[in-house]
C-alpha positions in Angstrom: 0.0 -0.1 0.1 1.4 3.6 -1.2 2.4 5.8 1.7 -0.3 8.7 0.4 -3.0 6.0 0.2 -2.3 4.6 4.1 -1.9 8.2 5.2 -5.3 9.1 3.6 -6.9 6.1 5.2 -5.5 7.0 8.7 -6.9 10.4 8.6 -10.2 9.7 7.4 -10.6 7.2 10.1 -9.4 9.8 12.6 -11.7 12.2 11.5 -14.5 9.8 11.3 -14.0 8.5 15.2 -13.3 12.2 16.4 -16.7 13.5 14.6 -18.6 10.7 16.5 -16.9 11.2 19.9 -17.3 15.0 19.8 -21.0 14.4 18.8 -21.9 13.2 22.1 -20.7 15.7 24.8 -20.8 19.6 25.7 -17.0 20.9 25.2 -17.3 23.6 27.9 -18.4 20.7 30.5 -15.6 18.6 29.4 -12.9 21.5 29.8 -14.5 22.4 33.4 -13.8 18.7 34.2 -10.5 18.7 32.9 -9.6 21.6 34.9 -10.5 19.9 38.1 -8.5 17.0 37.5 -6.1 15.9 40.5 -2.4 16.9 39.4 -0.8 14.5 42.1 -2.8 11.5 40.8 -2.2 12.6 37.0 1.8 12.7 37.8 1.4 9.2 39.5 -0.5 7.7 36.6 2.2 8.7 34.2 5.1 7.4 36.3 3.2 4.1 36.6 2.7 4.0 32.9 6.4 4.3 32.2 7.3 1.7 34.5 5.4 -0.6 32.2 7.5 0.0 29.3 10.7 -1.1 31.4 8.6 -4.1 32.2 7.9 -4.6 28.4 11.6 -4.3 27.6 12.4 -7.0 30.4 9.7 -9.4 28.9 11.3 -8.7 25.3 15.0 -9.6 26.9 13.2 -13.0 27.9 11.7 -13.3 24.3 15.0 -12.7 22.6 16.8 -15.6 24.7 16.7 -18.1 21.9 18.6 -15.6 19.9 20.9 -14.3 22.4 20.9 -13.9 26.0 22.0 -11.0 28.2 21.1 -8.3 25.9 21.3 -5.1 28.0 18.1 -3.8 29.5 19.1 -0.1 28.7 19.3 -1.0 24.9 16.0 -2.8 25.2 14.3 0.1 26.7 15.7 2.5 24.6 14.3 0.7 21.3 11.2 0.0 23.1 10.6 3.8 24.0 11.6 4.9 20.4 9.7 2.3 18.6 6.3 3.2 20.4 7.2 6.8 20.0 7.3 6.1 16.1 3.9 4.0 16.2 2.3 7.0 18.1 3.4 9.7 15.5 3.2 7.6 12.3 0.0 5.8 11.1 0.0 1.8 10.9 2.4 1.1 13.8 5.5 1.6 11.7 7.3 1.6 15.2 6.6 -2.1 15.5 8.9 -2.6 12.7 11.3 0.3 13.8 11.8 -1.3 17.2 13.4 -4.9 16.5 15.2 -3.8 13.4 16.9 -1.0 15.6 17.9 -3.4 18.2 18.9 -5.8 15.6 21.4 -3.6 14.0 22.8 -2.3 17.4 23.2 -6.1 18.7 24.2 -7.7 15.5 21.2 -10.0 15.6 18.8 -11.6 12.8 16.4 -8.9 11.9 13.8 -11.4 11.1 13.9 -13.3 14.1 13.9 -10.0 16.2 10.7 -9.1 14.2 9.1 -12.5 15.2 9.4 -11.6 18.8 7.2 -8.7 18.2 4.4 -10.7 16.9 4.8 -13.3 20.0 4.8 -10.0 22.1 1.5 -9.0 20.6 -0.1 -12.7 21.1 1.3 -12.5 25.2 -0.5 -9.2 25.1 -4.0 -10.6 23.8 -3.9 -13.4 26.4 -2.9 -11.4 29.2 -5.8 -8.9 28.6 -8.1 -12.0 28.0 -7.0 -13.4 31.2 -7.5 -10.0 33.3 -10.8 -9.5 31.5 -11.9 -13.2 32.4 -11.2 -12.2 35.9 -13.3 -9.3 35.8 -16.2 -11.4 34.7 -15.7 -13.6 37.6 -16.3 -10.7 40.1 -19.7 -9.6 41.1 -19.5 -6.6 39.0 -18.7 -8.7 35.9 -21.0 -11.5 36.7 -23.9 -8.8 37.0 -23.1 -7.3 33.7 -22.9 -10.7 32.0 -26.4 -11.6 33.4 -27.9 -8.4 32.1 -26.3 -8.9 28.7 -27.5 -12.4 28.1 -30.8 -11.4 29.6 -31.8 -8.2 27.6 -31.1 -8.9 23.6 -32.1 -5.1 23.0 -29.2 -3.7 25.4 -27.5 -0.7 24.7 -24.2 -0.2 22.8 -22.1 -1.1 25.9 -23.9 -4.4 26.6 -23.5 -5.1 22.9 -19.9 -4.5 23.1 -19.7 -6.8 26.2 -21.3 -9.6 24.2 -19.1 -9.2 21.1 -16.0 -9.2 23.3 -17.1 -12.7 24.9 -17.9 -14.1 21.4 -14.6 -12.6 20.0 -12.5 -14.1 23.2 -14.4 -17.6 22.3 -13.4 -17.2 18.6 -9.7 -16.4 19.4 -9.4 -19.2 21.6 -11.1 -21.7 19.4 -9.2 -20.9 16.4 -6.2 -19.3 17.7 -4.8 -21.4 20.3 -4.9 -24.6 18.3 -3.0 -22.8 15.4 -0.4 -21.6 18.2 0.0 -25.2 19.6 0.6 -26.7 16.1 3.2 -24.2 15.4 4.8 -24.3 18.8 5.0 -28.3 19.1 5.3 -29.3 15.6 8.1 -26.7 14.2 10.0 -29.7 12.5 6.6 -30.1 10.3 5.7 -26.4 9.6 9.2 -24.8 9.2 10.7 -26.7 6.2 7.4 -26.2 4.4 7.6 -22.3 4.9 11.2 -22.7 4.0 10.5 -24.6 0.8 7.7 -22.1 -0.2 10.0 -19.1 0.4 12.5 -20.5 -1.7 10.2 -21.6 -4.4 8.5 -18.2 -4.8 11.5 -15.9 -3.8 10.9 -12.4 -4.5 6.9 -12.9 -5.0 4.3 -12.3 -2.3 3.9 -15.7 -1.5 7.5 -16.0 -0.8 7.7 -13.0 1.3 4.5 -14.1 3.4 6.2 -17.5 4.0 9.4 -16.0 4.8 7.5 -13.9 7.6 5.7 -16.9 8.9 9.0 -18.9 9.2 10.2 -16.1 11.1 7.4 -16.3 13.5 7.7 -19.8 14.0 11.6 -19.2 14.9 10.4 -16.4 17.3 8.1 -19.1 18.9 11.2 -20.5 20.0 10.9 -19.2 23.6 7.6 -20.6 24.3 9.0 -24.2 23.7 11.3 -23.5 26.8 9.4 -23.7 30.1 11.1 -21.4 32.1 11.5 -18.7 29.5 7.5 -19.2 28.9 6.5 -18.8 32.5 8.5 -15.6 33.0 7.3 -14.2 29.7 3.7 -15.0 30.8 4.4 -13.6 34.3 6.0 -10.6 32.8 3.0 -10.0 30.6 0.4 -10.5 33.2 2.7 -8.0 35.4 3.0 -5.4 32.7 -0.8 -5.1 32.1 -1.7 -4.9 35.7 0.8 -1.9 36.1 -1.0 -0.6 32.9 -4.1 -1.0 34.9 -2.9 0.8 38.1 -2.1 3.7 35.7 -5.6 3.9 34.2 -7.0 3.6 37.5 -5.0 6.5 39.0 -6.0 8.2 35.9 -10.0 7.7 36.2 -9.5 8.7 39.9 -7.9 11.9 38.9 -10.9 12.6 37.0 -13.1 12.0 39.9 -14.9 8.7 38.3 -15.7 6.1 40.9 -14.4 3.0 39.4 -13.0 0.2 41.4 -9.9 -1.4 40.3 -11.5 -4.7 38.8 -13.5 -2.3 36.5 -10.4 -1.3 34.9 -9.8 -4.9 33.7 -13.0 -4.2 31.6 -12.1 -0.5 30.5 -8.6 -1.7 29.4 -10.2 -3.7 26.5 -11.7 -1.1 24.4 -8.8 1.5 25.2 -6.7 -1.2 23.8 -8.5 -1.9 20.9 -8.9 1.7 20.2 -5.2 2.5 20.3 -4.5 -0.4 17.8 -6.6 1.0 15.2 -4.3 2.6 12.5 -4.4 6.3 13.1 -1.8 8.4 14.7 -1.5 7.1 18.5 -5.1 5.8 18.3 -6.4 9.1 18.3 -10.2 9.0 17.7 -11.1 5.3 18.2 -9.3 5.5 21.8 -11.6 8.4 22.9 -14.8 7.0 21.2 -14.5 3.8 22.5 -13.3 4.9 25.8 -16.4 7.1 26.1 -18.8 4.7 25.1 -17.5 2.0 27.7 -17.5 4.8 30.6 -21.2 5.8 29.7 -22.5 2.2 29.1 -21.1 0.5 31.9 -20.4 3.0 34.7 -23.1 5.7 33.9 -20.8 8.4 33.6 -21.8 11.9 32.1 -21.0 12.4 28.7 -18.7 15.4 29.4 -16.8 13.7 32.3 -16.7 10.3 30.3 -14.8 12.4 27.2 -12.6 14.5 29.4 -11.4 11.2 31.2 -10.9 9.3 28.0 -8.8 12.4 26.6 -6.7 12.6 30.0 -5.9 8.7 29.8 -4.9 8.8 26.2 -2.5 11.9 26.9 -1.0 10.0 29.9 -0.5 7.0 27.6 1.0 8.8 24.5 2.5 12.2 25.3 5.0 11.1 28.1 6.2 8.1 26.1 6.6 10.4 22.8 8.8 13.0 25.1 10.9 9.9 26.6 11.4 8.4 23.1 12.9 11.8 21.9 15.3 11.8 24.7 16.5 8.3 23.8 16.9 9.1 20.4 19.0 12.2 21.5 21.1 10.0 23.7 21.6 7.5 21.1 22.6 9.9 18.2 19.5 9.1 16.1 18.1 11.2 13.7 14.0 11.4 12.9 14.9 10.4 8.9 17.1 7.4 10.1 14.5 6.0 12.5 11.9 6.5 9.5 14.3 4.3 7.3 14.6 1.6 9.9 10.6 1.4 9.6 10.8 0.8 5.7 14.0 -1.5 5.8 13.1 -4.8 7.9 15.4 -6.8 6.2 18.3 -4.6 7.2 21.7 -6.1 7.6 22.6 -5.9 11.5 25.4 -3.3 12.1 27.5 -2.7 15.1 25.9 0.6 16.2 23.3 3.6 15.1 24.3 5.7 12.2 24.4 9.4 12.8 22.0 11.4 10.9 24.0 13.9 8.7 20.9 16.4 9.2 
């Protein structure tokens, strides 16, 4: 897909979701709600959210262990912040490529194998969020919402979302987990076939897809090691619990009376929103977050809108600033970082090039 087309799609999605979001609340009331927010709780929320990136880098270290053990946590943290900064500033999650390619070049790793670990990260993220969501459903609050959704076919949008989330989790478990088990435990059957496809259709679309799948299967190597798997899963759950704490502090800063277990539900629409291919999820994040806060917890429209704006700013703005600091410390220029996103097959080198500009 051409860059202009991708940008056009991204901007169109942003405009559409922002229009839907802005149509549902009074701007002046939302502004007053933002002004009344607790600065102390906002700062605590920011600090806790930044800690989650360090845990993410630690988990990445575990996932990279089949490729090389002992990669330094500073380099992993730096690449993580820079990658997420790019994903927040550039549509279509370009930072998901920048991050592993940057690390591969610094550490002389195989870039394809490093990229594969990002796919495994996404899988672990989905599993962690789904697990915590199921924990929420087992609470009294979650059980009551589930009963209400089942009893009322004409439920409002929030209840419809709950039903769809449960159905999506069932589909994911029914299809994704068996496929994953096949890839994890029978690599000797899958990998040679993928390699033959890659070689037979070298240079073509099928060959490139086979190469990507081959790299993904290789990246699953950590899952076949019991100790590393347990650590990766534990760090995934720990990281998302830390993110949930950050969200909890953020909603309390906006004077919303949500319990901590409620955040295990709220994080689902927010995670979906920020994953939509708009810059930093702007638009979808606010729209889905507002629907959830109004539908599940009865928040006023303006207060719900202000809260999602604040939560989004907490998640994105400090990450971008820290990413810029790491870029400066590591001697990287913006044009060089963007080139990394366009060159996933880059040959690993000893260190970052310095941007002439």
